[in-house]
GUTI-887250 format. One record per atom (N, C-alpha, C): residue number from 1; residue in one letter; x, y, z. Coordinates in nm, 3 decimals, padded with zeros to 5 digits, always signed. Layout:
// residues N
+-----+--------+---------+---------+---------+
: num : residu :       X :       Y :       Z :
+-----+--------+---------+---------+---------+
: NUM :      a :       X :       Y :       Z :
...
+-----+--------+---------+---------+---------+
// end
This chain:
// residues 128
+-----+--------+---------+---------+---------+
: num : residu :       X :       Y :       Z :
+-----+--------+---------+---------+---------+
:   1 :      m : +00.095 : -00.121 : -00.023 :
:   1 :      m : +00.011 : -00.020 : -00.016 :
:   1 :      m : +00.084 : +00.119 : +00.010 :
:   2 :      r : +00.038 : +00.203 : -00.056 :
:   2 :      r : +00.102 : +00.394 : -00.070 :
:   2 :      r : +00.075 : +00.401 : +00.074 :
:   3 :      i : +00.171 : +00.581 : +00.095 :
:   3 :      i : +00.175 : +00.617 : +00.200 :
:   3 :      i : +00.054 : +00.680 : +00.251 :
:   4 :      g : -00.054 : +00.716 : +00.157 :
:   4 :      g : -00.187 : +00.756 : +00.240 :
:   4 :      g : -00.247 : +00.682 : +00.219 :
:   5 :      e : -00.260 : +00.575 : +00.209 :
:   5 :      e : -00.366 : +00.435 : +00.246 :
:   5 :      e : -00.301 : +00.364 : +00.391 :
:   6 :      l : -00.170 : +00.369 : +00.392 :
:   6 :      l : -00.164 : +00.347 : +00.529 :
:   6 :      l : -00.150 : +00.453 : +00.635 :
:   7 :      a : -00.159 : +00.573 : +00.590 :
:   7 :      a : -00.188 : +00.695 : +00.688 :
:   7 :      a : -00.321 : +00.679 : +00.718 :
:   8 :      e : -00.430 : +00.627 : +00.614 :
:   8 :      e : -00.564 : +00.650 : +00.697 :
:   8 :      e : -00.593 : +00.537 : +00.787 :
:   9 :      l : -00.528 : +00.426 : +00.706 :
:   9 :      l : -00.538 : +00.289 : +00.827 :
:   9 :      l : -00.506 : +00.327 : +00.932 :
:  10 :      a : -00.395 : +00.394 : +00.947 :
:  10 :      a : -00.315 : +00.377 : +01.082 :
:  10 :      a : -00.365 : +00.483 : +01.181 :
:  11 :      g : -00.396 : +00.581 : +01.091 :
:  11 :      g : -00.518 : +00.738 : +01.203 :
:  11 :      g : -00.409 : +00.807 : +01.182 :
:  12 :      v : -00.285 : +00.834 : +01.103 :
:  12 :      v : -00.189 : +00.910 : +01.163 :
:  12 :      v : -00.131 : +01.005 : +01.005 :
:  13 :      s : -00.077 : +01.093 : +00.988 :
:  13 :      s : -00.070 : +01.195 : +00.897 :
:  13 :      s : +00.049 : +01.116 : +00.837 :
:  14 :      a : +00.056 : +01.183 : +00.653 :
:  14 :      a : +00.197 : +01.073 : +00.595 :
:  14 :      a : +00.295 : +01.119 : +00.640 :
:  15 :      r : +00.296 : +01.266 : +00.713 :
:  15 :      r : +00.422 : +01.325 : +00.735 :
:  15 :      r : +00.495 : +01.279 : +00.858 :
:  16 :      a : +00.368 : +01.237 : +00.979 :
:  16 :      a : +00.410 : +01.119 : +01.080 :
:  16 :      a : +00.466 : +00.998 : +01.007 :
:  17 :      l : +00.481 : +00.939 : +00.906 :
:  17 :      l : +00.479 : +00.830 : +00.861 :
:  17 :      l : +00.647 : +00.889 : +00.810 :
:  18 :      r : +00.669 : +00.981 : +00.760 :
:  18 :      r : +00.783 : +01.001 : +00.721 :
:  18 :      r : +00.889 : +01.037 : +00.841 :
:  19 :      h : +00.836 : +01.116 : +00.917 :
:  19 :      h : +00.922 : +01.099 : +01.042 :
:  19 :      h : +00.960 : +00.961 : +01.130 :
:  20 :      y : +00.876 : +00.876 : +01.126 :
:  20 :      y : +00.895 : +00.743 : +01.152 :
:  20 :      y : +01.004 : +00.701 : +01.056 :
:  21 :      e : +00.998 : +00.724 : +00.929 :
:  21 :      e : +01.059 : +00.666 : +00.847 :
:  21 :      e : +01.246 : +00.729 : +00.870 :
:  22 :      d : +01.278 : +00.864 : +00.879 :
:  22 :      d : +01.357 : +00.934 : +00.900 :
:  22 :      d : +01.418 : +00.878 : +01.020 :
:  23 :      r : +01.346 : +00.804 : +01.130 :
:  23 :      r : +01.379 : +00.779 : +01.246 :
:  23 :      r : +01.438 : +00.667 : +01.267 :
:  24 :      g : +01.370 : +00.567 : +01.155 :
:  24 :      g : +01.428 : +00.439 : +01.159 :
:  24 :      g : +01.307 : +00.328 : +01.213 :
:  25 :      l : +01.245 : +00.414 : +01.221 :
:  25 :      l : +01.089 : +00.334 : +01.292 :
:  25 :      l : +01.041 : +00.259 : +01.165 :
:  26 :      l : +00.989 : +00.299 : +01.069 :
:  26 :      l : +00.945 : +00.238 : +00.950 :
:  26 :      l : +01.045 : +00.237 : +00.832 :
:  27 :      v : +01.048 : +00.137 : +00.761 :
:  27 :      v : +01.103 : +00.074 : +00.627 :
:  27 :      v : +01.038 : +00.071 : +00.541 :
:  28 :      p : +01.015 : +00.112 : +00.441 :
:  28 :      p : +00.898 : +00.127 : +00.389 :
:  28 :      p : +00.991 : +00.010 : +00.256 :
:  29 :      a : +00.925 : -00.037 : +00.176 :
:  29 :      a : +01.022 : -00.094 : +00.035 :
:  29 :      a : +00.979 : +00.008 : -00.097 :
:  30 :      r : +01.070 : +00.011 : -00.173 :
:  30 :      r : +01.048 : +00.117 : -00.258 :
:  30 :      r : +01.028 : +00.108 : -00.402 :
:  31 :      d : +00.926 : +00.130 : -00.488 :
:  31 :      d : +00.879 : +00.135 : -00.593 :
:  31 :      d : +01.019 : +00.135 : -00.740 :
:  32 :      g : +01.012 : +00.102 : -00.843 :
:  32 :      g : +01.089 : +00.170 : -00.954 :
:  32 :      g : +01.066 : +00.307 : -00.921 :
:  33 :      n : +00.967 : +00.351 : -00.900 :
:  33 :      n : +00.966 : +00.528 : -00.951 :
:  33 :      n : +01.004 : +00.616 : -00.854 :
:  34 :      g : +01.009 : +00.509 : -00.717 :
:  34 :      g : +01.072 : +00.534 : -00.562 :
:  34 :      g : +00.931 : +00.619 : -00.492 :
:  35 :      y : +00.837 : +00.573 : -00.544 :
:  35 :      y : +00.696 : +00.559 : -00.382 :
:  35 :      y : +00.726 : +00.491 : -00.307 :
:  36 :      r : +00.709 : +00.512 : -00.186 :
:  36 :      r : +00.677 : +00.398 : -00.065 :
:  36 :      r : +00.597 : +00.312 : -00.060 :
:  37 :      r : +00.617 : +00.159 : -00.068 :
:  37 :      r : +00.539 : +00.084 : -00.091 :
:  37 :      r : +00.562 : +00.003 : +00.050 :
:  38 :      y : +00.424 : +00.018 : +00.189 :
:  38 :      y : +00.423 : -00.069 : +00.301 :
:  38 :      y : +00.339 : -00.200 : +00.299 :
:  39 :      a : +00.378 : -00.284 : +00.343 :
:  39 :      a : +00.298 : -00.393 : +00.420 :
:  39 :      a : +00.166 : -00.373 : +00.496 :
:  40 :      s : +00.107 : -00.498 : +00.512 :
:  40 :      s : -00.026 : -00.469 : +00.562 :
:  40 :      s : +00.023 : -00.466 : +00.731 :
:  41 :      d : +00.115 : -00.567 : +00.729 :
:  41 :      d : +00.161 : -00.547 : +00.898 :
:  41 :      d : +00.217 : -00.398 : +00.948 :
:  42 :      d : +00.211 : -00.333 : +00.865 :
:  42 :      d : +00.271 : -00.182 : +00.907 :
:  42 :      d : +00.207 : -00.119 : +00.966 :
:  43 :      v : +00.051 : -00.154 : +00.924 :
:  43 :      v : -00.053 : -00.080 : +01.008 :
:  43 :      v : -00.018 : -00.088 : +01.177 :
:  44 :      a : +00.009 : -00.231 : +01.185 :
:  44 :      a : +00.017 : -00.282 : +01.351 :
:  44 :      a : +00.167 : -00.186 : +01.409 :
:  45 :      r : +00.215 : -00.179 : +01.318 :
:  45 :      r : +00.360 : -00.138 : +01.373 :
:  45 :      r : +00.319 : +00.002 : +01.392 :
:  46 :      v : +00.283 : +00.066 : +01.308 :
:  46 :      v : +00.243 : +00.229 : +01.348 :
:  46 :      v : +00.192 : +00.236 : +01.484 :
:  47 :      a : +00.070 : +00.149 : +01.501 :
:  47 :      a : +00.007 : +00.133 : +01.622 :
:  47 :      a : +00.084 : +00.131 : +01.774 :
:  48 :      r : +00.190 : +00.017 : +01.767 :
:  48 :      r : +00.254 : +00.013 : +01.864 :
:  48 :      r : +00.392 : +00.165 : +01.868 :
:  49 :      i : +00.452 : +00.208 : +01.760 :
:  49 :      i : +00.530 : +00.317 : +01.782 :
:  49 :      i : +00.442 : +00.435 : +01.868 :
:  50 :      r : +00.307 : +00.423 : +01.792 :
:  50 :      r : +00.241 : +00.547 : +01.879 :
:  50 :      r : +00.219 : +00.534 : +01.976 :
:  51 :      a : +00.147 : +00.367 : +02.023 :
:  51 :      a : +00.152 : +00.370 : +02.186 :
:  51 :      a : +00.270 : +00.393 : +02.239 :
:  52 :      m : +00.438 : +00.361 : +02.190 :
:  52 :      m : +00.505 : +00.395 : +02.322 :
:  52 :      m : +00.534 : +00.557 : +02.262 :
:  53 :      i : +00.511 : +00.603 : +02.193 :
:  53 :      i : +00.542 : +00.784 : +02.185 :
:  53 :      i : +00.448 : +00.815 : +02.302 :
:  54 :      s : +00.294 : +00.770 : +02.277 :
:  54 :      s : +00.203 : +00.807 : +02.401 :
:  54 :      s : +00.262 : +00.792 : +02.519 :
:  55 :      a : +00.348 : +00.694 : +02.586 :
:  55 :      a : +00.383 : +00.648 : +02.727 :
:  55 :      a : +00.511 : +00.711 : +02.748 :
:  56 :      g : +00.550 : +00.821 : +02.629 :
:  56 :      g : +00.662 : +00.920 : +02.654 :
:  56 :      g : +00.791 : +00.840 : +02.627 :
:  57 :      l : +00.838 : +00.750 : +02.553 :
:  57 :      l : +00.926 : +00.691 : +02.489 :
:  57 :      l : +00.954 : +00.790 : +02.408 :
:  58 :      g : +01.100 : +00.850 : +02.393 :
:  58 :      g : +01.147 : +00.880 : +02.238 :
:  58 :      g : +01.171 : +00.779 : +02.123 :
:  59 :      t : +01.213 : +00.842 : +01.980 :
:  59 :      t : +01.237 : +00.757 : +01.943 :
:  59 :      t : +01.331 : +00.695 : +01.917 :
:  60 :      a : +01.418 : +00.758 : +01.983 :
:  60 :      a : +01.598 : +00.641 : +01.968 :
:  60 :      a : +01.547 : +00.539 : +02.076 :
:  61 :      t : +01.474 : +00.557 : +02.182 :
:  61 :      t : +01.431 : +00.414 : +02.270 :
:  61 :      t : +01.364 : +00.314 : +02.168 :
:  62 :      i : +01.236 : +00.373 : +02.149 :
:  62 :      i : +01.145 : +00.300 : +02.062 :
:  62 :      i : +01.230 : +00.194 : +01.949 :
:  63 :      r : +01.298 : +00.284 : +01.858 :
:  63 :      r : +01.408 : +00.200 : +01.744 :
:  63 :      r : +01.458 : +00.090 : +01.827 :
:  64 :      r : +01.532 : +00.086 : +01.940 :
:  64 :      r : +01.601 : +00.005 : +02.038 :
:  64 :      r : +01.496 : -00.123 : +02.062 :
:  65 :      y : +01.398 : -00.039 : +02.114 :
:  65 :      y : +01.262 : -00.176 : +02.162 :
:  65 :      y : +01.140 : -00.225 : +02.088 :
:  66 :      l : +01.158 : -00.136 : +01.970 :
:  66 :      l : +00.980 : -00.173 : +01.900 :
:  66 :      l : +00.973 : -00.289 : +01.883 :
:  67 :      d : +01.089 : -00.407 : +01.867 :
:  67 :      d : +01.078 : -00.541 : +01.856 :
:  67 :      d : +00.982 : -00.610 : +01.984 :
:  68 :      c : +01.041 : -00.530 : +02.113 :
:  68 :      c : +00.975 : -00.592 : +02.218 :
:  68 :      c : +00.837 : -00.594 : +02.229 :
:  69 :      a : +00.777 : -00.460 : +02.156 :
:  69 :      a : +00.653 : -00.428 : +02.170 :
:  69 :      a : +00.571 : -00.553 : +02.134 :
:  70 :      r : +00.419 : -00.623 : +02.176 :
:  70 :      r : +00.359 : -00.672 : +02.171 :
:  70 :      r : +00.202 : -00.643 : +02.145 :
:  71 :      d : +00.118 : -00.698 : +02.055 :
:  71 :      d : -00.010 : -00.665 : +02.039 :
:  71 :      d : -00.108 : -00.752 : +02.126 :
:  72 :      g : -00.221 : -00.677 : +02.200 :
:  72 :      g : -00.276 : -00.818 : +02.293 :
:  72 :      g : -00.418 : -00.786 : +02.313 :
:  73 :      e : -00.456 : -00.811 : +02.387 :
:  73 :      e : -00.640 : -00.814 : +02.427 :
:  73 :      e : -00.608 : -00.688 : +02.457 :
:  74 :      r : -00.543 : -00.627 : +02.539 :
:  74 :      r : -00.525 : -00.481 : +02.621 :
:  74 :      r : -00.469 : -00.392 : +02.546 :
:  75 :      g : -00.412 : -00.385 : +02.440 :
:  75 :      g : -00.342 : -00.314 : +02.332 :
:  75 :      g : -00.176 : -00.360 : +02.360 :
:  76 :      v : -00.136 : -00.243 : +02.304 :
:  76 :      v : +00.006 : -00.261 : +02.335 :
:  76 :      v : +00.102 : -00.270 : +02.466 :
:  77 :      s : +00.168 : -00.425 : +02.463 :
:  77 :      s : +00.241 : -00.432 : +02.601 :
:  77 :      s : +00.405 : -00.463 : +02.548 :
:  78 :      l : +00.500 : -00.420 : +02.637 :
:  78 :      l : +00.670 : -00.447 : +02.605 :
:  78 :      l : +00.665 : -00.588 : +02.732 :
:  79 :      e : +00.732 : -00.639 : +02.594 :
:  79 :      e : +00.795 : -00.768 : +02.682 :
:  79 :      e : +00.948 : -00.687 : +02.781 :
:  80 :      m : +01.001 : -00.747 : +02.877 :
:  80 :      m : +01.113 : -00.693 : +02.924 :
:  80 :      m : +01.214 : -00.767 : +02.858 :
:  81 :      c : +01.303 : -00.674 : +02.752 :
:  81 :      c : +01.393 : -00.710 : +02.666 :
:  81 :      c : +01.500 : -00.650 : +02.763 :
:  82 :      p : +01.599 : -00.712 : +02.678 :
:  82 :      p : +01.744 : -00.673 : +02.846 :
:  82 :      p : +01.758 : -00.518 : +02.790 :
:  83 :      g : +01.802 : -00.445 : +02.908 :
:  83 :      g : +01.769 : -00.296 : +02.878 :
:  83 :      g : +01.654 : -00.245 : +02.906 :
:  84 :      l : +01.551 : -00.312 : +02.865 :
:  84 :      l : +01.455 : -00.195 : +02.860 :
:  84 :      l : +01.385 : -00.185 : +03.027 :
:  85 :      r : +01.396 : -00.229 : +03.107 :
:  85 :      r : +01.353 : -00.215 : +03.264 :
:  85 :      r : +01.450 : -00.103 : +03.305 :
:  86 :      a : +01.572 : -00.108 : +03.267 :
:  86 :      a : +01.637 : -00.004 : +03.295 :
:  86 :      a : +01.627 : +00.161 : +03.242 :
:  87 :      e : +01.623 : +00.094 : +03.082 :
:  87 :      e : +01.530 : +00.258 : +03.019 :
:  87 :      e : +01.411 : +00.340 : +03.095 :
:  88 :      l : +01.320 : +00.241 : +03.122 :
:  88 :      l : +01.197 : +00.259 : +03.209 :
:  88 :      l : +01.201 : +00.294 : +03.310 :
:  89 :      d : +01.270 : +00.262 : +03.405 :
:  89 :      d : +01.277 : +00.291 : +03.505 :
:  89 :      d : +01.361 : +00.447 : +03.545 :
:  90 :      a : +01.445 : +00.498 : +03.441 :
:  90 :      a : +01.480 : +00.588 : +03.438 :
:  90 :      a : +01.370 : +00.736 : +03.373 :
:  91 :      l : +01.293 : +00.676 : +03.256 :
:  91 :      l : +01.181 : +00.747 : +03.258 :
:  91 :      l : +01.097 : +00.780 : +03.364 :
:  92 :      a : +01.104 : +00.688 : +03.459 :
:  92 :      a : +00.990 : +00.702 : +03.584 :
:  92 :      a : +01.031 : +00.815 : +03.658 :
:  93 :      r : +01.175 : +00.780 : +03.696 :
:  93 :      r : +01.275 : +00.885 : +03.749 :
:  93 :      r : +01.257 : +01.027 : +03.707 :
:  94 :      r : +01.267 : +01.048 : +03.575 :
:  94 :      r : +01.257 : +01.233 : +03.549 :
:  94 :      r : +01.133 : +01.237 : +03.579 :
:  95 :      i : +01.033 : +01.174 : +03.524 :
:  95 :      i : +00.899 : +01.184 : +03.560 :
:  95 :      i : +00.845 : +01.275 : +03.685 :
:  96 :      e : +00.914 : +01.160 : +03.770 :
:  96 :      e : +00.876 : +01.188 : +03.950 :
:  96 :      e : +01.011 : +01.335 : +03.981 :
:  97 :      v : +01.080 : +01.359 : +03.960 :
:  97 :      v : +01.185 : +01.481 : +03.936 :
:  97 :      v : +01.113 : +01.591 : +03.865 :
:  98 :      r : +01.040 : +01.585 : +03.768 :
:  98 :      r : +00.967 : +01.698 : +03.707 :
:  98 :      r : +00.889 : +01.764 : +03.794 :
:  99 :      q : +00.769 : +01.614 : +03.833 :
:  99 :      q : +00.632 : +01.640 : +03.929 :
:  99 :      q : +00.684 : +01.697 : +04.057 :
: 100 :      a : +00.781 : +01.676 : +04.075 :
: 100 :      a : +00.810 : +01.762 : +04.250 :
: 100 :      a : +00.870 : +01.892 : +04.192 :
: 101 :      e : +00.967 : +01.923 : +04.045 :
: 101 :      e : +00.995 : +02.059 : +04.020 :
: 101 :      e : +00.825 : +02.110 : +04.026 :
: 102 :      l : +00.718 : +02.072 : +03.933 :
: 102 :      l : +00.594 : +02.152 : +03.913 :
: 102 :      l : +00.533 : +02.191 : +04.043 :
: 103 :      a : +00.525 : +02.083 : +04.153 :
: 103 :      a : +00.470 : +02.089 : +04.257 :
: 103 :      a : +00.513 : +02.235 : +04.348 :
: 104 :      e : +00.665 : +02.245 : +04.344 :
: 104 :      e : +00.738 : +02.337 : +04.386 :
: 104 :      e : +00.703 : +02.467 : +04.343 :
: 105 :      t : +00.717 : +02.452 : +04.194 :
: 105 :      t : +00.652 : +02.606 : +04.153 :
: 105 :      t : +00.518 : +02.594 : +04.181 :
: 106 :      r : +00.420 : +02.520 : +04.181 :
: 106 :      r : +00.286 : +02.582 : +04.236 :
: 106 :      r : +00.279 : +02.610 : +04.333 :
: 107 :      r : +00.349 : +02.581 : +04.451 :
: 107 :      r : +00.370 : +02.613 : +04.628 :
: 107 :      r : +00.429 : +02.745 : +04.590 :
: 108 :      r : +00.529 : +02.820 : +04.503 :
: 108 :      r : +00.623 : +02.945 : +04.560 :
: 108 :      r : +00.463 : +03.004 : +04.464 :
: 109 :      l : +00.409 : +03.008 : +04.330 :
: 109 :      l : +00.312 : +03.073 : +04.266 :
: 109 :      l : +00.206 : +03.092 : +04.361 :
: 110 :      a : +00.185 : +02.982 : +04.444 :
: 110 :      a : +00.027 : +03.034 : +04.559 :
: 110 :      a : +00.092 : +03.099 : +04.692 :
: 111 :      a : +00.222 : +03.092 : +04.676 :
: 111 :      a : +00.286 : +03.177 : +04.840 :
: 111 :      a : +00.271 : +03.326 : +04.793 :
: 112 :      l : +00.305 : +03.311 : +04.630 :
: 112 :      l : +00.346 : +03.479 : +04.579 :
: 112 :      l : +00.197 : +03.551 : +04.571 :
: 113 :      a : +00.058 : +03.497 : +04.591 :
: 113 :      a : -00.025 : +03.494 : +04.526 :
: 113 :      a : -00.124 : +03.512 : +04.654 :
: 114 :      g : -00.065 : +03.472 : +04.767 :
: 114 :      g : -00.116 : +03.492 : +04.858 :
: 114 :      g : -00.237 : +03.371 : +04.889 :
: 115 :      a : -00.265 : +03.296 : +04.801 :
: 115 :      a : -00.317 : +03.181 : +04.819 :
: 115 :      a : -00.319 : +03.069 : +04.869 :
: 116 :      p : -00.433 : +02.952 : +04.906 :
: 116 :      p : -00.363 : +02.867 : +04.961 :
: 116 :      p : -00.267 : +02.760 : +04.857 :
: 117 :      p : -00.235 : +02.671 : +04.878 :
: 117 :      p : -00.160 : +02.595 : +04.799 :
: 117 :      p : -00.272 : +02.508 : +04.731 :
: 118 :      g : -00.215 : +02.417 : +04.615 :
: 118 :      g : -00.319 : +02.307 : +04.594 :
: 118 :      g : -00.304 : +02.225 : +04.621 :
: 119 :      p : -00.394 : +02.119 : +04.628 :
: 119 :      p : -00.399 : +01.969 : +04.688 :
: 119 :      p : -00.243 : +01.899 : +04.676 :
: 120 :      g : -00.178 : +01.861 : +04.803 :
: 120 :      g : -00.075 : +01.800 : +04.791 :
: 120 :      g : +00.062 : +01.907 : +04.808 :
: 121 :      v : +00.039 : +02.010 : +04.855 :
: 121 :      v : +00.129 : +02.134 : +04.806 :
: 121 :      v : +00.158 : +02.182 : +04.953 :
: 122 :      s : +00.269 : +02.171 : +05.065 :
: 122 :      s : +00.260 : +02.234 : +05.178 :
: 122 :      s : +00.262 : +02.393 : +05.153 :
: 123 :      a : +00.223 : +02.469 : +05.264 :
: 123 :      a : +00.237 : +02.627 : +05.268 :
: 123 :      a : +00.353 : +02.679 : +05.305 :
: 124 :      a : +00.436 : +02.608 : +05.239 :
: 124 :      a : +00.610 : +02.689 : +05.306 :
: 124 :      a : +00.618 : +02.849 : +05.262 :
: 125 :      p : +00.689 : +02.909 : +05.310 :
: 125 :      p : +00.687 : +03.051 : +05.279 :
: 125 :      p : +00.780 : +03.046 : +05.174 :
: 126 :      v : +00.785 : +03.117 : +05.070 :
: 126 :      v : +00.887 : +03.145 : +04.954 :
: 126 :      v : +01.036 : +03.205 : +04.990 :
: 127 :      a : +01.134 : +03.148 : +04.967 :
: 127 :      a : +01.287 : +03.209 : +05.021 :
: 127 :      a : +01.295 : +03.340 : +04.946 :
: 128 :      r : +01.380 : +03.417 : +05.026 :
: 128 :      r : +01.387 : +03.583 : +04.975 :
: 128 :      r : +01.531 : +03.581 : +04.945 :
+-----+--------+---------+---------+---------+
// end
């Protein structure tokens, strides 16, 4: 199938497919005239790519672990390939650090405004 057909079936833009190709996530065959040709299983591959992106994984990580992705009754899941657990744990730690930074920013904004902080944020004074 051509790029437009895959884009429609996968629910993404042709631009997204080209981006996935640029990042080495999709490797279409080429016709003699240079047109991309995708296989029917590329629809599922794009779904796995999208699921991994929406979970916060970057394209470099996805390229390394895309073969660990499995389709199941509850959607896409990851089989724990070597190294994948460490990558997922590192991503979780980065998210936790960012959440703490955002909570601190929220606390400081609330203190500046003289308003009570949001849920889960202590009302400590702002350092001067």
